[in-house]
N, C-alpha and C positions, 0 to 999 in steps of 0.2 A: 504494500500500500504506500503510495507516495504521500509525503508530508510537505512538499514544496510550497503549496498554497495555503497551508493551515497557519493562521496567525498565531504567534507565540505570545504568552503573557508578557505584559510590559510592566516593569516595576515602577513604583511611585516616583523614584528619583529620575528615571528616564522621562516619564511623563512631564515632570516639572521642568526638565531641561529642554524639552522639545521646542518650545517657542523660541528660546535663546539660540538653539542650533539653527532653526529656520531663518532667523534674522542675521546670523553670522555671515560675514563676507565669504564667498567661495575661496577655497585654497587654490594655489597655482595649479596643482595637479588636477583639480576638478575643472578649472577654467580651460586648461589646455592652451593658454595664450602665451605669447612670447614676452620674456622679460627683456627690456631694453636698458642697456647701460649707456647713459649719455656721458660722453667725454667732451668737456667744453673747450677743447682745443683741437687743432688739426692732427691728422695721423702723424706718427713718428715722434711725438713729444713725450715728456715724462709721464703724464697722465695716461696716455695711450699705452705706454710701456708697462703700466701697472694693470690696465684693464685686459690687455690681450692674453697674458699668461693665465689669468683666472677664468676667462670666458668659458672654455670648454669643460674644465673640471667642475665649475659651478653649475653648468647646465646638466652634467651627468648626475651630480649629487642631488640637485633639486628635482630632476626629472622633467625639466622644462627647457624649451629653447631659450638661449641667451644670445642676444645680438648686441653689437656695439655701434653706436651712432655718434659720429664726430660732429659737433656743432660749435665751431670756434668763433671767436670775435669778442670784442669789448672786455678783454681781460678775463674771459671765462664767464661773464655774466649772461650772455645770450643762452648758452646751454643750461646754466644754473636756473635761469628763469623758466625754461621749459619744464624742469622738474618741479619747481616751486608751484607751478600752475597745474600740474598733473593730478589725477586722482590718487589718493593714498592707498592704492590697492597692491603695492609692491611690484607693479609691472613696469614702472618708470623710475629708474634710480640714477643717481649722480655719482660718478667717480671724480672726486674733486681734489685738487691740490690745496695746500694750506691757505693760499691767498683768498680763495673764493668766499670763505666764510669768516676770515680773520683779518685780512689786509684791505681788500677792496672797499669794505664799508667806510673806511677812513679816508679814501682817496677819490671816490666818485659816487655819483647818485646811481642807485641800483633799482631795478624793477622788482625788487623783493626785499624782505627783511631777513637778513641772515640769521638773526636770533630767533625768529618766530615761524618762518615759512618752510623749515626743513625738520626732518626727523634724523638726527645723527644715528648711524647704525654701527659703524666700526672703522677703526684705522686699518688700512690694508698694507701700507708699506712706509718705511722711513727712507730718507734720501741722503746720500753723500755726494753733493755736487762738487764740481771742479771749477777752480778759477783758471780758465783757459785763455791763452793769449796767442795772437797771430805771430808767427816767427819774425815778421818784419820789425817788430818793436825790439830795440837793441838792449834788452835786459833778459835775465834768465832766472831771477828769483824775486820773491815778493818784496824784499827790502829795496832791491834795485828799482823795482816798479814804482814804489812809493817815492824814491828819490827822483826818478825820471818824471813822474807826474807833477812833483813840486817844481821842478825846473821848467816844465812845459805845461803850464796850467791851461786846461781846456782842450788839450790836444788828443787826449785819450777818450774813446767812446766805448760804451759797453751795450751789448744787445740784451734784450729780455724777451720773455714769452708774451709780454703785453703789459699795459699799465696796471698797476696795483697787484702784480704777481710777486711771488716769493723771489723770483729771479731778478726783478727790479729792486726789491727791498734789500736783498743780500748785497747787491752792488752799492746801494745807497748807504747802508749801515757800515760796510767796509770803508767806503770813501770818507765818511764822517769820522770813523774811528782813527783812520790814518791821517786825517787832516789834508786830504787832497780833493781835487775836483775831477769828476768823471762825468762825461755827457751821456745821458741815457737815451737809447734809441729803441723804442718798443716795436715788436713784430707780432704777428698773429699766431704765436705759438713757439715752442722751443725749437722745433725742427727748422723753420725758416730763420730763426735767430742764430742757430748754429751755422747754417749756410752762409749767412752774412759774415760771420767771423772767419770761416774757411776761405771766403773770397777776399778777405781783407777790407770789406766795406766798413767794418768796425774792428776794434782791436781786442776786445775782451768779452767774455761771457762767464756767468756764474750759474752753472746748470749741470745736472747729471748727464744730460745727453752729450756733453762734450767729452766725456771720459774715453770712449773708444778712439776719438781723434787725438787725444793726448797720448794714449797708449801706443798708437801706431805712428806717432811723430808728426802728424799734420799740424797739431797745435802744441804750444808749450804749456805744461802744467806748472802752476805756481803754488797752489795750495788747494785744500779741499774745505768744504763748508759744513761738514757734519760735526756731531758732538765729539766723535773720536775719529782716528785715521781710517780712511777708506781701505777696505780689503783689496780693492782694485788698483789703488795708487798708494800703497803703504809708505812709500818713500817721501811723500809730500806731507808737510805739516798742515794742521788745520788752522783756519783763521783765528780760532779761539786760543790755541796754544801760542800763537804769535801775538796775542793781545790786540788783534785787529778786527774784532767783530763787535765787542760790547754786548749790551743786553739785546736779545732778540730771540724769537722762537725758532725752533728747528723746522725744517721742511718735512712734511709728511703728506700722505695721500689717504683719503678716506672714502667711505661709501655713505650716502645719505639718500633719503626719500622725501617726498612731500610731507608737510606737517600733518599730524593726525594718523600716521600709519598704525594699525593695530599692533599691540605688543607681541601677539603671537607670530605675526609675519616678521617682525624684527628679530625675535628669538630664533625663528627658523633660518633666517639669513645668517645670523651670527653662528649658529651651529654648523651650517654648511661651510662658512668661511674658516672655522676652526679646522676643518678637514682639508680645505683647499690650500691654505697658506703654509701647511707643513709639508706639502708635496715637494720632493727634491727638484722636479722639473720646473716648478714655479720659481723656486729660488734661483735655479740656473738661468732661467730666461731673464730675470730681473737684474742679476748681478753685473753683467757687462756695462750697464748704463747707470750704475751706482745706486741701485734700489735694493732694499732688503725687506722681505715679507715681515710684517709686524702686526699682530692682532691686538687691538685694544677696543673694548666695547663698554656698553652700559654707562653708568654714571661717571666712571673714570674718564672715558672718552669725551663725554659731554662737558665735563669740568675742564678738560684740557683745552677744548675749543674756546670756552669762555676766558680762560686764563691767557691763551695766546692772542685772543682778540684785544685784550687789554695791553699786552706786551707790545703788539704792533701799533696800537694807537699811540703809545708813547714813542715808539721808534719813528713813526711818520712825523710826529710833532718835532722830535729832536733833530732829525735829518733834514726836515723841510722837503721831503719827497713829494713829487707832484705828478699829475697826469700830463704827459707830453702831447 
């Protein structure tokens, strides 16, 4: 005798929970829809180099297609605004560098409120940027660069991934700490900013994407920008150990969604990232461009964003950094 269509008794607890379950948003697995990671810069930049290695393993663990959409421009604010305006269903997420939620608010008018329009999910990676210089500049260490800049005020230019980015602020903080003048030239992402240095259109860059060019000799490495020496360029000192950085936040990359994301979706993403970011292939893919997988989530990560926003507010005030 078949029992397939015979209803089973339903306990009182399940009956009471039924309305809540009916109103709950569908999970990704139920919806069968694609998760889009918005990278607010062009392909080839540092944010892109964080998103690409996690794309496939994240898709496999979540059981959902994951795609990357590059939406560059306005220092990352165009892509960030897309996420801020999206539904909080976990299907539109932002892979963002430090600046988008911590630096840009102090330097430009934004189409979103960085403190209220996003749900911080997790830190994905930390960054060890390089201070990279075109070989045409007749110096080969950071002390000589400082002396050259003092003797030639206004002659040295540095490229950045855009106005209000960590790659601008690193250059501004360094110049202020060293007592020199560097001209800031913003580009629409780290990749075109690197191309400008390689072509000699500008002399300097403060960015992880320059590390391969330093390692193969196309650019001169002067220092690195992380908290400790870069495993990729261990022979180079950090700006911090040289006393040429001062107070400032570290570069990192995070994942965020629109404000109001259900806690269960955030928890599921964090659980998936715990598995993704320990994969050896993810670390191998990030390492050549100065990135290290690093997971931080929950209140610890949210508090870090608030703290860094305050740090960079003071750094912008102290250096006089501005939008070019």
